[in-house]
PQR file of N, CA, C, O and H, with PARSE charges and radii, in Angstrom:
ATOM      1  N   UNK A   1     -66.921  37.686 -23.714 -0.4000 1.5000
ATOM      2  CA  UNK A   1     -66.084  37.508 -23.973 -0.0000 2.0000
ATOM      3  C   UNK A   1     -65.296  38.386 -24.155  0.5500 1.7000
ATOM      4  O   UNK A   1     -65.705  39.286 -24.889 -0.5500 1.4000
ATOM      5  N   UNK A   2     -63.688  38.543 -23.529 -0.4000 1.5000
ATOM      6  CA  UNK A   2     -62.819  39.439 -23.565 -0.0000 2.0000
ATOM      7  C   UNK A   2     -61.896  39.301 -25.084  0.5500 1.7000
ATOM      8  O   UNK A   2     -61.401  38.233 -25.445 -0.5500 1.4000
ATOM      9  H   UNK A   2     -63.356  37.812 -22.933  0.4000 1.0000
ATOM     10  N   UNK A   3     -61.820  40.165 -25.608 -0.4000 1.5000
ATOM     11  CA  UNK A   3     -61.214  40.333 -26.846 -0.0000 2.0000
ATOM     12  C   UNK A   3     -59.645  40.832 -26.732  0.5500 1.7000
ATOM     13  O   UNK A   3     -59.208  41.375 -25.717 -0.5500 1.4000
ATOM     14  H   UNK A   3     -62.222  41.033 -25.315  0.4000 1.0000
ATOM     15  N   UNK A   4     -58.872  40.579 -27.892 -0.4000 1.5000
ATOM     16  CA  UNK A   4     -57.736  40.968 -27.809 -0.0000 2.0000
ATOM     17  C   UNK A   4     -57.448  42.439 -28.146  0.5500 1.7000
ATOM     18  O   UNK A   4     -58.432  43.096 -28.485 -0.5500 1.4000
ATOM     19  H   UNK A   4     -59.227  40.138 -28.717  0.4000 1.0000
ATOM     20  N   UNK A   5     -56.557  42.906 -28.117 -0.4000 1.5000
ATOM     21  CA  UNK A   5     -55.835  44.317 -28.732 -0.0000 2.0000
ATOM     22  C   UNK A   5     -55.656  44.197 -29.921  0.5500 1.7000
ATOM     23  O   UNK A   5     -54.873  43.381 -30.408 -0.5500 1.4000
ATOM     24  H   UNK A   5     -55.758  42.372 -27.842  0.4000 1.0000
ATOM     25  N   UNK A   6     -56.390  45.032 -30.594 -0.4000 1.5000
ATOM     26  CA  UNK A   6     -56.507  45.449 -32.362 -0.0000 2.0000
ATOM     27  C   UNK A   6     -54.538  45.388 -32.343  0.5500 1.7000
ATOM     28  O   UNK A   6     -53.881  44.418 -32.722 -0.5500 1.4000
ATOM     29  H   UNK A   6     -57.025  45.695 -30.199  0.4000 1.0000
ATOM     30  N   UNK A   7     -54.263  46.016 -32.082 -0.4000 1.5000
ATOM     31  CA  UNK A   7     -52.403  46.481 -32.301 -0.0000 2.0000
ATOM     32  C   UNK A   7     -52.182  44.483 -32.385  0.5500 1.7000
ATOM     33  O   UNK A   7     -51.958  43.709 -33.315 -0.5500 1.4000
ATOM     34  H   UNK A   7     -54.796  46.804 -31.774  0.4000 1.0000
ATOM     35  N   UNK A   8     -52.367  44.327 -31.076 -0.4000 1.5000
ATOM     36  CA  UNK A   8     -51.596  42.423 -31.037 -0.0000 2.0000
ATOM     37  C   UNK A   8     -52.075  41.849 -32.256  0.5500 1.7000
ATOM     38  O   UNK A   8     -51.351  41.066 -32.870 -0.5500 1.4000
ATOM     39  H   UNK A   8     -52.549  44.956 -30.320  0.4000 1.0000
ATOM     40  N   UNK A   9     -53.428  42.208 -32.753 -0.4000 1.5000
ATOM     41  CA  UNK A   9     -53.798  41.083 -34.011 -0.0000 2.0000
ATOM     42  C   UNK A   9     -53.083  41.712 -35.184  0.5500 1.7000
ATOM     43  O   UNK A   9     -52.869  40.931 -36.111 -0.5500 1.4000
ATOM     44  H   UNK A   9     -54.016  42.844 -32.254  0.4000 1.0000
ATOM     45  N   UNK A  10     -52.679  42.922 -35.340 -0.4000 1.5000
ATOM     46  CA  UNK A  10     -52.035  43.460 -36.653 -0.0000 2.0000
ATOM     47  C   UNK A  10     -50.486  42.562 -36.740  0.5500 1.7000
ATOM     48  O   UNK A  10     -49.989  42.295 -37.834 -0.5500 1.4000
ATOM     49  H   UNK A  10     -52.853  43.557 -34.587  0.4000 1.0000
ATOM     50  N   UNK A  11     -50.064  42.300 -35.892 -0.4000 1.5000
ATOM     51  CA  UNK A  11     -48.684  41.513 -36.163 -0.0000 2.0000
ATOM     52  C   UNK A  11     -48.933  40.473 -36.974  0.5500 1.7000
ATOM     53  O   UNK A  11     -48.086  40.310 -37.852 -0.5500 1.4000
ATOM     54  H   UNK A  11     -50.467  42.517 -35.004  0.4000 1.0000
ATOM     55  N   UNK A  12     -50.210  39.403 -36.947 -0.4000 1.5000
ATOM     56  CA  UNK A  12     -50.248  38.306 -37.346 -0.0000 2.0000
ATOM     57  C   UNK A  12     -51.267  38.729 -38.941  0.5500 1.7000
ATOM     58  O   UNK A  12     -51.702  37.817 -39.644 -0.5500 1.4000
ATOM     59  H   UNK A  12     -50.898  39.536 -36.234  0.4000 1.0000
ATOM     60  N   UNK A  13     -51.450  39.866 -39.206 -0.4000 1.5000
ATOM     61  CA  UNK A  13     -52.029  40.069 -40.153 -0.0000 2.0000
ATOM     62  C   UNK A  13     -51.106  40.847 -41.253  0.5500 1.7000
ATOM     63  O   UNK A  13     -51.686  41.364 -42.208 -0.5500 1.4000
ATOM     64  H   UNK A  13     -51.097  40.607 -38.635  0.4000 1.0000
ATOM     65  N   UNK A  14     -49.797  40.939 -41.157 -0.4000 1.5000
ATOM     66  CA  UNK A  14     -48.571  41.349 -41.622 -0.0000 2.0000
ATOM     67  C   UNK A  14     -48.498  40.727 -43.079  0.5500 1.7000
ATOM     68  O   UNK A  14     -48.193  39.536 -43.016 -0.5500 1.4000
ATOM     69  H   UNK A  14     -49.325  40.520 -40.381  0.4000 1.0000
ATOM     70  N   UNK A  15     -48.694  41.198 -44.400 -0.4000 1.5000
ATOM     71  CA  UNK A  15     -48.471  40.938 -45.481 -0.0000 2.0000
ATOM     72  C   UNK A  15     -50.195  40.485 -45.949  0.5500 1.7000
ATOM     73  O   UNK A  15     -50.461  39.975 -47.037 -0.5500 1.4000
ATOM     74  H   UNK A  15     -48.941  42.165 -44.450  0.4000 1.0000
ATOM     75  N   UNK A  16     -50.881  40.693 -45.239 -0.4000 1.5000
ATOM     76  CA  UNK A  16     -52.068  40.267 -45.622 -0.0000 2.0000
ATOM     77  C   UNK A  16     -52.805  41.521 -46.886  0.5500 1.7000
ATOM     78  O   UNK A  16     -52.765  42.744 -46.755 -0.5500 1.4000
ATOM     79  H   UNK A  16     -50.665  41.107 -44.355  0.4000 1.0000
ATOM     80  N   UNK A  17     -53.359  40.844 -47.913 -0.4000 1.5000
ATOM     81  CA  UNK A  17     -53.765  41.656 -49.027 -0.0000 2.0000
ATOM     82  C   UNK A  17     -55.235  42.298 -49.043  0.5500 1.7000
ATOM     83  O   UNK A  17     -56.220  41.578 -49.203 -0.5500 1.4000
ATOM     84  H   UNK A  17     -53.392  39.850 -48.019  0.4000 1.0000
ATOM     85  N   UNK A  18     -55.328  43.538 -48.887 -0.4000 1.5000
ATOM     86  CA  UNK A  18     -56.741  44.063 -48.886 -0.0000 2.0000
ATOM     87  C   UNK A  18     -56.963  44.249 -50.322  0.5500 1.7000
ATOM     88  O   UNK A  18     -56.068  44.236 -51.167 -0.5500 1.4000
ATOM     89  H   UNK A  18     -54.528  44.123 -48.757  0.4000 1.0000
ATOM     90  N   UNK A  19     -58.773  44.499 -50.648 -0.4000 1.5000
ATOM     91  CA  UNK A  19     -59.847  44.281 -49.664 -0.0000 2.0000
ATOM     92  C   UNK A  19     -59.546  42.471 -49.103  0.5500 1.7000
ATOM     93  O   UNK A  19     -58.736  41.739 -49.673 -0.5500 1.4000
ATOM     94  H   UNK A  19     -59.500  44.509 -49.962  0.4000 1.0000
ATOM     95  N   UNK A  20     -60.137  42.174 -48.269 -0.4000 1.5000
ATOM     96  CA  UNK A  20     -59.940  40.509 -47.566 -0.0000 2.0000
ATOM     97  C   UNK A  20     -61.175  40.415 -46.959  0.5500 1.7000
ATOM     98  O   UNK A  20     -61.686  41.364 -46.365 -0.5500 1.4000
ATOM     99  H   UNK A  20     -60.794  42.768 -47.806  0.4000 1.0000
ATOM    100  N   UNK A  21     -61.645  39.417 -47.063 -0.4000 1.5000
ATOM    101  CA  UNK A  21     -63.072  38.899 -46.261 -0.0000 2.0000
ATOM    102  C   UNK A  21     -62.826  38.021 -44.769  0.5500 1.7000
ATOM    103  O   UNK A  21     -62.010  37.110 -44.629 -0.5500 1.4000
ATOM    104  H   UNK A  21     -61.229  38.645 -47.546  0.4000 1.0000
ATOM    105  N   UNK A  22     -63.338  38.312 -44.189 -0.4000 1.5000
ATOM    106  CA  UNK A  22     -63.030  37.608 -42.838 -0.0000 2.0000
ATOM    107  C   UNK A  22     -62.584  36.153 -42.742  0.5500 1.7000
ATOM    108  O   UNK A  22     -61.652  35.909 -41.975 -0.5500 1.4000
ATOM    109  H   UNK A  22     -64.001  39.051 -44.302  0.4000 1.0000
ATOM    110  N   UNK A  23     -63.149  35.150 -43.439 -0.4000 1.5000
ATOM    111  CA  UNK A  23     -62.704  33.898 -43.861 -0.0000 2.0000
ATOM    112  C   UNK A  23     -60.946  34.073 -44.000  0.5500 1.7000
ATOM    113  O   UNK A  23     -60.077  33.609 -43.261 -0.5500 1.4000
ATOM    114  H   UNK A  23     -63.905  35.349 -44.062  0.4000 1.0000
ATOM    115  N   UNK A  24     -60.808  34.932 -45.252 -0.4000 1.5000
ATOM    116  CA  UNK A  24     -59.276  35.019 -45.620 -0.0000 2.0000
ATOM    117  C   UNK A  24     -58.300  35.539 -44.679  0.5500 1.7000
ATOM    118  O   UNK A  24     -57.129  35.174 -44.576 -0.5500 1.4000
ATOM    119  H   UNK A  24     -61.514  35.309 -45.851  0.4000 1.0000
ATOM    120  N   UNK A  25     -59.114  36.743 -43.765 -0.4000 1.5000
ATOM    121  CA  UNK A  25     -58.223  37.135 -42.594 -0.0000 2.0000
ATOM    122  C   UNK A  25     -57.669  36.177 -41.485  0.5500 1.7000
ATOM    123  O   UNK A  25     -56.548  36.054 -40.989 -0.5500 1.4000
ATOM    124  H   UNK A  25     -60.065  37.039 -43.848  0.4000 1.0000
ATOM    125  N   UNK A  26     -59.129  35.404 -41.232 -0.4000 1.5000
ATOM    126  CA  UNK A  26     -58.792  34.264 -40.079 -0.0000 2.0000
ATOM    127  C   UNK A  26     -57.486  33.358 -40.605  0.5500 1.7000
ATOM    128  O   UNK A  26     -56.478  33.144 -39.931 -0.5500 1.4000
ATOM    129  H   UNK A  26     -60.039  35.504 -41.635  0.4000 1.0000
ATOM    130  N   UNK A  27     -57.736  32.869 -41.976 -0.4000 1.5000
ATOM    131  CA  UNK A  27     -56.861  31.903 -42.466 -0.0000 2.0000
ATOM    132  C   UNK A  27     -55.463  32.562 -42.248  0.5500 1.7000
ATOM    133  O   UNK A  27     -54.723  31.866 -41.553 -0.5500 1.4000
ATOM    134  H   UNK A  27     -58.554  33.043 -42.523  0.4000 1.0000
ATOM    135  N   UNK A  28     -54.990  33.603 -42.628 -0.4000 1.5000
ATOM    136  CA  UNK A  28     -54.159  34.296 -42.744 -0.0000 2.0000
ATOM    137  C   UNK A  28     -53.423  34.477 -41.560  0.5500 1.7000
ATOM    138  O   UNK A  28     -52.201  34.616 -41.624 -0.5500 1.4000
ATOM    139  H   UNK A  28     -55.590  34.168 -43.193  0.4000 1.0000
ATOM    140  N   UNK A  29     -54.094  34.494 -40.357 -0.4000 1.5000
ATOM    141  CA  UNK A  29     -53.336  34.917 -38.805 -0.0000 2.0000
ATOM    142  C   UNK A  29     -53.159  33.664 -38.456  0.5500 1.7000
ATOM    143  O   UNK A  29     -52.130  33.461 -37.811 -0.5500 1.4000
ATOM    144  H   UNK A  29     -55.087  34.381 -40.306  0.4000 1.0000
ATOM    145  N   UNK A  30     -54.011  32.513 -38.732 -0.4000 1.5000
ATOM    146  CA  UNK A  30     -53.618  31.207 -38.519 -0.0000 2.0000
ATOM    147  C   UNK A  30     -52.065  30.533 -39.066  0.5500 1.7000
ATOM    148  O   UNK A  30     -51.311  29.810 -38.416 -0.5500 1.4000
ATOM    149  H   UNK A  30     -54.847  32.678 -39.256  0.4000 1.0000
ATOM    150  N   UNK A  31     -51.884  31.068 -40.549 -0.4000 1.5000
ATOM    151  CA  UNK A  31     -50.990  30.967 -41.150 -0.0000 2.0000
ATOM    152  C   UNK A  31     -49.584  31.539 -40.510  0.5500 1.7000
ATOM    153  O   UNK A  31     -48.423  31.168 -40.684 -0.5500 1.4000
ATOM    154  H   UNK A  31     -52.497  31.656 -41.077  0.4000 1.0000
ATOM    155  N   UNK A  32     -50.176  32.644 -39.658 -0.4000 1.5000
ATOM    156  CA  UNK A  32     -48.797  33.521 -39.099 -0.0000 2.0000
ATOM    157  C   UNK A  32     -48.630  33.106 -37.954  0.5500 1.7000
ATOM    158  O   UNK A  32     -47.537  33.431 -37.489 -0.5500 1.4000
ATOM    159  H   UNK A  32     -51.119  32.945 -39.516  0.4000 1.0000
ATOM    160  N   UNK A  33     -49.469  32.326 -37.089 -0.4000 1.5000
ATOM    161  CA  UNK A  33     -48.981  31.503 -35.794 -0.0000 2.0000
ATOM    162  C   UNK A  33     -50.066  32.199 -34.724  0.5500 1.7000
ATOM    163  O   UNK A  33     -49.846  32.214 -33.513 -0.5500 1.4000
ATOM    164  H   UNK A  33     -50.356  32.062 -37.467  0.4000 1.0000
ATOM    165  N   UNK A  34     -50.955  32.624 -35.175 -0.4000 1.5000
ATOM    166  CA  UNK A  34     -52.136  33.371 -34.379 -0.0000 2.0000
ATOM    167  C   UNK A  34     -52.497  32.411 -32.824  0.5500 1.7000
ATOM    168  O   UNK A  34     -53.283  31.477 -32.984 -0.5500 1.4000
ATOM    169  H   UNK A  34     -51.134  32.612 -36.159  0.4000 1.0000
ATOM    170  N   UNK A  35     -52.081  32.578 -31.740 -0.4000 1.5000
ATOM    171  CA  UNK A  35     -53.128  31.911 -31.047 -0.0000 2.0000
ATOM    172  C   UNK A  35     -54.506  31.887 -30.879  0.5500 1.7000
ATOM    173  O   UNK A  35     -55.224  32.474 -31.689 -0.5500 1.4000
ATOM    174  H   UNK A  35     -51.443  33.337 -31.610  0.4000 1.0000
ATOM    175  N   UNK A  36     -55.106  31.107 -29.654 -0.4000 1.5000
ATOM    176  CA  UNK A  36     -56.293  30.570 -30.136 -0.0000 2.0000
ATOM    177  C   UNK A  36     -57.108  31.947 -29.645  0.5500 1.7000
ATOM    178  O   UNK A  36     -58.149  32.002 -30.300 -0.5500 1.4000
ATOM    179  H   UNK A  36     -54.523  30.630 -28.996  0.4000 1.0000
ATOM    180  N   UNK A  37     -57.012  32.984 -28.799 -0.4000 1.5000
ATOM    181  CA  UNK A  37     -57.633  34.027 -28.444 -0.0000 2.0000
ATOM    182  C   UNK A  37     -57.864  34.822 -29.615  0.5500 1.7000
ATOM    183  O   UNK A  37     -59.006  35.129 -29.958 -0.5500 1.4000
ATOM    184  H   UNK A  37     -56.167  32.939 -28.267  0.4000 1.0000
ATOM    185  N   UNK A  38     -56.482  35.291 -30.464 -0.4000 1.5000
ATOM    186  CA  UNK A  38     -56.680  36.018 -31.533 -0.0000 2.0000
ATOM    187  C   UNK A  38     -57.289  35.298 -32.654  0.5500 1.7000
ATOM    188  O   UNK A  38     -57.921  35.981 -33.460 -0.5500 1.4000
ATOM    189  H   UNK A  38     -55.554  35.042 -30.185  0.4000 1.0000
ATOM    190  N   UNK A  39     -57.221  34.253 -32.809 -0.4000 1.5000
ATOM    191  CA  UNK A  39     -58.596  33.254 -34.129 -0.0000 2.0000
ATOM    192  C   UNK A  39     -59.808  33.397 -33.195  0.5500 1.7000
ATOM    193  O   UNK A  39     -60.745  33.892 -33.821 -0.5500 1.4000
ATOM    194  H   UNK A  39     -56.707  33.698 -32.155  0.4000 1.0000
ATOM    195  N   UNK A  40     -60.023  33.213 -32.294 -0.4000 1.5000
ATOM    196  CA  UNK A  40     -61.473  33.403 -31.948 -0.0000 2.0000
ATOM    197  C   UNK A  40     -61.999  34.634 -31.923  0.5500 1.7000
ATOM    198  O   UNK A  40     -63.225  34.708 -32.014 -0.5500 1.4000
ATOM    199  H   UNK A  40     -59.262  32.811 -31.785  0.4000 1.0000
ATOM    200  N   UNK A  41     -61.226  35.850 -31.799 -0.4000 1.5000
ATOM    201  CA  UNK A  41     -61.823  37.244 -31.947 -0.0000 2.0000
ATOM    202  C   UNK A  41     -61.601  37.176 -33.361  0.5500 1.7000
ATOM    203  O   UNK A  41     -62.764  37.172 -33.763 -0.5500 1.4000
ATOM    204  H   UNK A  41     -60.231  35.789 -31.725  0.4000 1.0000
ATOM    205  N   UNK A  42     -60.830  37.117 -34.445 -0.4000 1.5000
ATOM    206  CA  UNK A  42     -61.235  37.391 -35.684 -0.0000 2.0000
ATOM    207  C   UNK A  42     -62.246  36.571 -36.428  0.5500 1.7000
ATOM    208  O   UNK A  42     -62.659  36.796 -37.566 -0.5500 1.4000
ATOM    209  H   UNK A  42     -59.885  37.120 -34.119  0.4000 1.0000
ATOM    210  N   UNK A  43     -62.645  35.419 -35.493 -0.4000 1.5000
ATOM    211  CA  UNK A  43     -64.077  34.633 -35.997 -0.0000 2.0000
ATOM    212  C   UNK A  43     -65.136  35.494 -35.633  0.5500 1.7000
ATOM    213  O   UNK A  43     -66.163  35.298 -36.282 -0.5500 1.4000
ATOM    214  H   UNK A  43     -62.309  35.236 -34.570  0.4000 1.0000
ATOM    215  N   UNK A  44     -65.191  36.443 -34.736 -0.4000 1.5000
ATOM    216  CA  UNK A  44     -66.604  37.058 -34.494 -0.0000 2.0000
ATOM    217  C   UNK A  44     -66.670  38.567 -35.337  0.5500 1.7000
ATOM    218  O   UNK A  44     -67.481  39.470 -35.136 -0.5500 1.4000
ATOM    219  H   UNK A  44     -64.357  36.602 -34.208  0.4000 1.0000
ATOM    220  N   UNK A  45     -65.715  38.542 -36.196 -0.4000 1.5000
ATOM    221  CA  UNK A  45     -65.848  39.676 -37.048 -0.0000 2.0000
ATOM    222  C   UNK A  45     -67.251  39.522 -37.975  0.5500 1.7000
ATOM    223  O   UNK A  45     -67.875  38.480 -38.181 -0.5500 1.4000
ATOM    224  H   UNK A  45     -65.056  37.808 -36.360  0.4000 1.0000
ATOM    225  N   UNK A  46     -67.551  40.861 -38.465 -0.4000 1.5000
ATOM    226  CA  UNK A  46     -68.864  40.328 -39.227 -0.0000 2.0000
ATOM    227  C   UNK A  46     -68.297  40.125 -40.471  0.5500 1.7000
ATOM    228  O   UNK A  46     -67.230  40.561 -40.905 -0.5500 1.4000
ATOM    229  H   UNK A  46     -67.045  41.707 -38.298  0.4000 1.0000
ATOM    230  N   UNK A  47     -69.234  39.319 -41.072 -0.4000 1.5000
ATOM    231  CA  UNK A  47     -68.942  38.732 -42.544 -0.0000 2.0000
ATOM    232  C   UNK A  47     -69.082  40.216 -43.612  0.5500 1.7000
ATOM    233  O   UNK A  47     -70.105  40.727 -44.068 -0.5500 1.4000
ATOM    234  H   UNK A  47     -70.100  38.965 -40.719  0.4000 1.0000
ATOM    235  N   UNK A  48     -68.128  40.489 -43.721 -0.4000 1.5000
ATOM    236  CA  UNK A  48     -67.877  41.631 -44.571 -0.0000 2.0000
ATOM    237  C   UNK A  48     -66.694  41.759 -45.584  0.5500 1.7000
ATOM    238  O   UNK A  48     -66.380  40.604 -45.872 -0.5500 1.4000
ATOM    239  H   UNK A  48     -67.297  40.073 -43.351  0.4000 1.0000
ATOM    240  N   UNK A  49     -65.960  42.574 -46.200 -0.4000 1.5000
ATOM    241  CA  UNK A  49     -64.980  42.756 -46.681 -0.0000 2.0000
ATOM    242  C   UNK A  49     -64.251  43.765 -46.166  0.5500 1.7000
ATOM    243  O   UNK A  49     -64.736  44.850 -46.488 -0.5500 1.4000
ATOM    244  H   UNK A  49     -66.215  43.512 -45.966  0.4000 1.0000
ATOM    245  N   UNK A  50     -63.269  43.858 -45.487 -0.4000 1.5000
ATOM    246  CA  UNK A  50     -61.946  44.650 -44.792 -0.0000 2.0000
ATOM    247  C   UNK A  50     -61.290  45.468 -45.753  0.5500 1.7000
ATOM    248  O   UNK A  50     -60.497  44.779 -46.393 -0.5500 1.4000
ATOM    249  H   UNK A  50     -62.875  42.977 -45.226  0.4000 1.0000
ATOM    250  N   UNK A  51     -61.297  46.656 -46.114 -0.4000 1.5000
ATOM    251  CA  UNK A  51     -60.412  47.359 -47.111 -0.0000 2.0000
ATOM    252  C   UNK A  51     -58.919  47.971 -46.767  0.5500 1.7000
ATOM    253  O   UNK A  51     -58.052  48.531 -47.439 -0.5500 1.4000
ATOM    254  H   UNK A  51     -61.942  47.216 -45.594  0.4000 1.0000
ATOM    255  N   UNK A  52     -59.052  47.583 -45.379 -0.4000 1.5000
ATOM    256  CA  UNK A  52     -57.604  48.109 -44.496 -0.0000 2.0000
ATOM    257  C   UNK A  52     -57.364  47.526 -43.485  0.5500 1.7000
ATOM    258  O   UNK A  52     -58.403  46.975 -43.121 -0.5500 1.4000
ATOM    259  H   UNK A  52     -59.755  47.128 -44.833  0.4000 1.0000
ATOM    260  N   UNK A  53     -56.351  47.281 -42.636 -0.4000 1.5000
ATOM    261  CA  UNK A  53     -55.944  46.765 -41.499 -0.0000 2.0000
ATOM    262  C   UNK A  53     -56.748  47.381 -40.438  0.5500 1.7000
ATOM    263  O   UNK A  53     -57.259  46.685 -39.561 -0.5500 1.4000
ATOM    264  H   UNK A  53     -55.507  47.728 -42.932  0.4000 1.0000
ATOM    265  N   UNK A  54     -56.883  48.646 -40.479 -0.4000 1.5000
ATOM    266  CA  UNK A  54     -57.340  49.926 -39.772 -0.0000 2.0000
ATOM    267  C   UNK A  54     -58.972  49.817 -39.450  0.5500 1.7000
ATOM    268  O   UNK A  54     -59.551  50.126 -38.409 -0.5500 1.4000
ATOM    269  H   UNK A  54     -56.468  49.212 -41.191  0.4000 1.0000
ATOM    270  N   UNK A  55     -59.590  49.209 -40.833 -0.4000 1.5000
ATOM    271  CA  UNK A  55     -61.054  48.486 -40.648 -0.0000 2.0000
ATOM    272  C   UNK A  55     -61.393  47.269 -39.951  0.5500 1.7000
ATOM    273  O   UNK A  55     -62.521  47.054 -39.507 -0.5500 1.4000
ATOM    274  H   UNK A  55     -59.120  48.957 -41.679  0.4000 1.0000
ATOM    275  N   UNK A  56     -60.104  46.216 -39.823 -0.4000 1.5000
ATOM    276  CA  UNK A  56     -59.820  45.638 -39.186 -0.0000 2.0000
ATOM    277  C   UNK A  56     -59.807  45.554 -37.530  0.5500 1.7000
ATOM    278  O   UNK A  56     -60.487  44.915 -36.728 -0.5500 1.4000
ATOM    279  H   UNK A  56     -59.188  46.391 -40.184  0.4000 1.0000
ATOM    280  N   UNK A  57     -58.674  46.536 -37.388 -0.4000 1.5000
ATOM    281  CA  UNK A  57     -59.275  46.985 -35.954 -0.0000 2.0000
ATOM    282  C   UNK A  57     -60.331  47.496 -35.248  0.5500 1.7000
ATOM    283  O   UNK A  57     -60.698  47.186 -34.114 -0.5500 1.4000
ATOM    284  H   UNK A  57     -58.121  47.055 -38.039  0.4000 1.0000
ATOM    285  N   UNK A  58     -60.930  48.540 -36.224 -0.4000 1.5000
ATOM    286  CA  UNK A  58     -61.726  49.086 -35.923 -0.0000 2.0000
ATOM    287  C   UNK A  58     -63.012  48.436 -35.549  0.5500 1.7000
ATOM    288  O   UNK A  58     -63.796  48.977 -34.769 -0.5500 1.4000
ATOM    289  H   UNK A  58     -60.632  48.792 -37.145  0.4000 1.0000
ATOM    290  N   UNK A  59     -63.321  46.823 -36.318 -0.4000 1.5000
ATOM    291  CA  UNK A  59     -64.154  46.170 -35.961 -0.0000 2.0000
ATOM    292  C   UNK A  59     -64.233  45.364 -35.026  0.5500 1.7000
ATOM    293  O   UNK A  59     -65.268  44.834 -34.622 -0.5500 1.4000
ATOM    294  H   UNK A  59     -62.684  46.384 -36.951  0.4000 1.0000
ATOM    295  N   UNK A  60     -63.017  45.196 -34.567 -0.4000 1.5000
ATOM    296  CA  UNK A  60     -62.315  44.297 -33.281 -0.0000 2.0000
ATOM    297  C   UNK A  60     -62.402  44.918 -32.287  0.5500 1.7000
ATOM    298  O   UNK A  60     -62.477  44.232 -31.268 -0.5500 1.4000
ATOM    299  H   UNK A  60     -62.177  45.626 -34.896  0.4000 1.0000
ATOM    300  N   UNK A  61     -62.432  46.355 -32.120 -0.4000 1.5000
ATOM    301  CA  UNK A  61     -62.964  47.420 -31.178 -0.0000 2.0000
ATOM    302  C   UNK A  61     -64.548  47.250 -30.799  0.5500 1.7000
ATOM    303  O   UNK A  61     -65.097  47.199 -29.699 -0.5500 1.4000
ATOM    304  H   UNK A  61     -62.372  46.913 -32.947  0.4000 1.0000
ATOM    305  N   UNK A  62     -65.005  47.191 -31.959 -0.4000 1.5000
ATOM    306  CA  UNK A  62     -66.748  47.161 -31.769 -0.0000 2.0000
ATOM    307  C   UNK A  62     -67.447  45.509 -31.172  0.5500 1.7000
ATOM    308  O   UNK A  62     -68.627  45.285 -30.904 -0.5500 1.4000
ATOM    309  H   UNK A  62     -64.559  47.233 -32.853  0.4000 1.0000
ATOM    310  N   UNK A  63     -66.417  44.652 -31.102 -0.4000 1.5000
ATOM    311  CA  UNK A  63     -66.811  43.197 -30.759 -0.0000 2.0000
ATOM    312  C   UNK A  63     -66.912  43.475 -28.933  0.5500 1.7000
ATOM    313  O   UNK A  63     -66.251  44.226 -28.215 -0.5500 1.4000
ATOM    314  H   UNK A  63     -65.458  44.834 -31.320  0.4000 1.0000
ATOM    315  N   UNK A  64     -67.943  42.592 -28.635 -0.4000 1.5000
ATOM    316  CA  UNK A  64     -68.494  42.853 -27.197 -0.0000 2.0000
ATOM    317  C   UNK A  64     -68.155  41.186 -26.704  0.5500 1.7000
ATOM    318  O   UNK A  64     -68.420  40.814 -25.561 -0.5500 1.4000
ATOM    319  H   UNK A  64     -68.480  41.983 -29.218  0.4000 1.0000
TER
END
């Protein structure tokens, strides 16, 4: 499954408070109007706490 560009995802994470867990990130992105593809990508993130937006981008880059 192709993932979205991590930079595209960051616009839906604006205002996110870190550290944040995967479920919080998905919920926040949905509240900002993230499309289906972005939400699906975020739902593939590992179940962990992300300390910064860069951590989220790095994890997205590792999704196959």
